[in-house]
C-alpha positions as CSV (number, residue, x, y, z in Angstrom):
1,Y,0.0,0.0,0.0
2,G,1.0,3.6,-0.3
3,Y,2.5,5.7,-3.0
4,V,6.0,5.6,-4.6
5,K,7.4,8.4,-6.7
6,V,9.6,7.4,-9.6
7,Y,11.7,10.2,-10.9
8,T,14.9,11.3,-12.6
9,I,17.2,14.2,-12.0
10,S,18.4,16.3,-14.9
11,D,22.0,17.4,-15.4
12,D,20.8,20.8,-14.1
13,G,19.6,19.2,-10.9
14,D,15.8,19.4,-11.7
15,E,13.6,16.6,-10.5
16,H,11.2,15.1,-13.1
17,I,8.5,12.8,-11.9
18,M,8.0,9.9,-14.4
19,I,5.1,8.2,-12.6
20,I,3.6,7.9,-9.1
21,L,2.9,4.2,-8.3
22,R,0.0,3.2,-6.2
23,R,-1.2,0.2,-4.3
24,N,-0.6,-3.2,-5.9
25,E,1.7,-1.9,-8.7
26,I,4.8,-3.9,-9.7
27,F,8.1,-2.1,-10.1
28,P,10.6,-1.7,-11.5
29,I,9.4,-3.5,-14.6
30,F,12.3,-2.0,-16.7
31,H,14.8,-4.3,-15.0
32,L,12.9,-7.4,-16.1
33,T,13.7,-6.7,-19.7
34,H,17.2,-5.3,-19.4
35,D,20.5,-6.8,-18.2
36,D,21.5,-5.6,-14.8
37,N,25.0,-4.9,-16.1
38,Q,23.7,-2.7,-18.9
39,K,24.4,1.0,-18.5
40,N,21.2,3.0,-18.2
41,K,21.6,6.5,-19.5
42,Q,18.7,7.8,-17.4
43,R,19.0,6.8,-13.8
44,M,15.7,6.4,-12.0
45,F,15.1,7.1,-8.3
46,F,12.3,5.8,-6.1
47,E,10.9,7.6,-3.1
48,A,8.1,6.6,-0.8
49,L,5.4,9.3,-0.4
50,G,4.2,8.6,3.2
51,K,3.8,5.2,4.7
52,V,4.5,2.4,2.2
53,K,4.5,-1.4,2.4
54,L,6.6,-3.2,-0.2
55,L,6.7,-6.9,-1.0
56,E,9.9,-8.0,-2.6
57,I,10.6,-10.8,-5.1
58,S,13.9,-11.5,-6.9
59,K,14.1,-11.0,-10.6
60,D,14.8,-14.8,-11.0
61,A,11.8,-15.8,-9.0
62,L,9.5,-13.4,-10.8
63,T,10.8,-14.5,-14.2
64,Y,10.2,-18.1,-13.2
65,K,6.6,-17.3,-12.1
66,I,6.0,-15.6,-15.5
67,H,7.3,-18.6,-17.4
68,S,5.5,-21.1,-15.3
69,G,2.1,-19.4,-16.1
70,L,1.0,-18.9,-12.6
71,G,-1.4,-16.1,-13.6
72,I,1.1,-13.3,-13.1
73,C,1.3,-12.6,-16.8
74,D,-2.2,-11.1,-16.8
75,T,-1.3,-8.9,-13.9
76,M,2.0,-7.8,-15.5
77,L,0.2,-7.0,-18.8
78,A,-2.4,-5.0,-16.9
79,H,0.3,-3.0,-15.1
80,I,2.2,-2.3,-18.3
81,G,-1.1,-1.2,-20.0
82,E,-1.9,1.1,-17.1
83,R,1.6,2.6,-17.2
84,F,1.3,3.2,-20.9
85,L,-2.0,4.9,-20.3
86,A,-0.6,7.0,-17.5
87,K,2.4,8.1,-19.7
88,S,0.2,9.0,-22.6
89,M,-2.1,11.0,-20.4
90,H,1.0,12.7,-18.9
91,L,2.2,13.6,-22.4
92,E,-1.3,14.9,-23.4
93,N,-1.3,17.1,-20.2
94,L,2.0,18.7,-21.2
95,S,0.5,19.7,-24.6
96,Y,-1.6,22.3,-22.8
97,K,0.3,25.6,-22.9
98,G,-1.4,27.3,-20.0
99,A,-0.7,26.5,-16.4
100,Y,-4.4,26.6,-15.5
101,Q,-5.5,24.0,-18.0
102,R,-2.5,21.8,-17.3
103,L,-3.3,21.9,-13.6
104,V,-7.0,21.1,-14.2
105,Y,-6.0,18.1,-16.4
106,C,-3.6,17.0,-13.7
107,F,-6.3,17.0,-11.1
108,L,-8.7,15.1,-13.4
109,F,-5.9,12.5,-14.0
110,F,-5.0,12.2,-10.3
111,A,-8.7,11.8,-9.5
112,Q,-9.0,8.9,-11.9
113,R,-5.7,7.2,-10.8
114,F,-5.6,8.0,-7.1
115,G,-8.9,9.5,-6.0
116,H,-11.4,8.3,-3.5
117,F,-14.8,8.9,-5.1
118,N,-17.8,9.8,-3.0
119,G,-20.6,10.7,-5.5
120,G,-19.4,13.7,-7.5
121,T,-16.7,14.6,-4.9
122,V,-13.2,13.2,-5.1
123,L,-10.6,13.2,-2.3
124,L,-6.8,13.0,-3.0
125,D,-4.5,11.7,-0.2
126,P,-2.3,14.3,1.6
127,V,0.8,13.0,-0.2
128,F,-0.3,15.0,-3.3
129,T,1.3,18.3,-2.3
130,H,1.6,21.4,-4.6
131,K,5.3,20.5,-5.0
132,I,4.5,16.9,-6.1
133,I,1.8,18.1,-8.5
134,G,4.1,20.8,-9.9
135,N,7.0,18.4,-10.5
136,S,4.7,15.9,-12.2
137,I,3.5,18.5,-14.8
138,N,6.5,20.7,-15.1
139,L,5.2,23.7,-13.1
140,T,6.6,25.4,-10.1
141,R,5.0,25.0,-6.7
142,G,4.1,28.6,-6.7
143,T,2.3,28.4,-10.0
144,V,0.3,25.4,-8.7
145,T,-0.6,27.3,-5.6
146,R,-1.7,30.4,-7.6
147,E,-3.8,28.3,-10.0
148,F,-5.2,26.2,-7.1
149,E,-6.6,29.5,-5.6
150,V,-8.4,30.3,-8.9
151,L,-10.0,26.8,-8.8
152,R,-10.9,27.3,-5.1
153,K,-12.6,30.7,-5.9
154,K,-14.6,29.0,-8.6
155,K,-15.7,26.5,-5.9
156,L,-14.2,23.5,-7.8
157,L,-11.5,22.5,-5.3
158,T,-10.9,22.9,-1.6
159,N,-8.7,21.4,1.1
160,K,-10.1,19.1,3.8
161,N,-7.9,17.6,6.5
162,R,-4.8,18.2,4.4
163,Q,-6.5,16.4,1.4
164,I,-7.3,18.0,-1.9
165,C,-11.1,17.8,-2.4
166,I,-12.5,18.0,-5.9
167,L,-16.0,19.3,-5.2
168,N,-17.5,18.5,-8.6
169,I,-15.6,16.4,-11.1
170,D,-18.0,17.1,-14.0
171,K,-17.7,20.9,-13.6
172,L,-13.9,20.6,-13.2
173,S,-13.7,18.7,-16.5
174,Q,-15.5,21.5,-18.3
175,E,-12.6,23.8,-17.4
176,I,-10.3,22.4,-20.1
177,S,-10.6,23.1,-23.8
178,E,-11.2,19.4,-24.7
179,P,-13.7,17.6,-22.6
180,F,-12.2,15.0,-20.2
181,N,-14.2,11.8,-20.1
182,L,-13.6,9.8,-16.9
183,G,-16.2,7.3,-18.0
184,M,-13.8,6.3,-20.8
185,W,-11.0,5.8,-18.3
186,D,-13.1,3.6,-16.1
187,K,-13.5,1.1,-19.0
188,L,-9.8,1.1,-19.8
189,R,-8.6,1.0,-16.1
190,P,-7.8,-2.6,-15.1
191,Q,-9.4,-3.8,-11.9
192,L,-6.7,-4.5,-9.4
């Protein structure tokens, strides 16, 4: 359980979040297909965001389970598919030029991937700080805070017990130029 941030650090020292992993995700998948001795040009780092419980299995044991057909292949394919979807949504987010629309898209994406739905309201766990959000969509923490205030004044977001609360997911989705369809994602999202 918990969340793990996967990130790289540029030559200039900037942190770039590649993905935030959630409960029941398998990582690092990259190492299953690449030789451990192979030089990786882009070094990845992993950081727990709050309390995390990890289960460990060796590369050899996991490879054996995959080859012996113990049902793990379906799980691995689901995880790879979800990662592909997350990365494609991340790239789509970065296509928005303005910080406001980029932030709205990010909140919609985080709601789908990490949110706790309660009717039309969605809660995001306290680990999703303005700094984490900014690093994930290439905005500064200050810009995220400024645009968050715009969304708060429009009564679309608020904070509740250190959690970000999306008050109306449908109205929030209308804030970006191309409608965001969470229903489509629910069909694509594997049930874990």
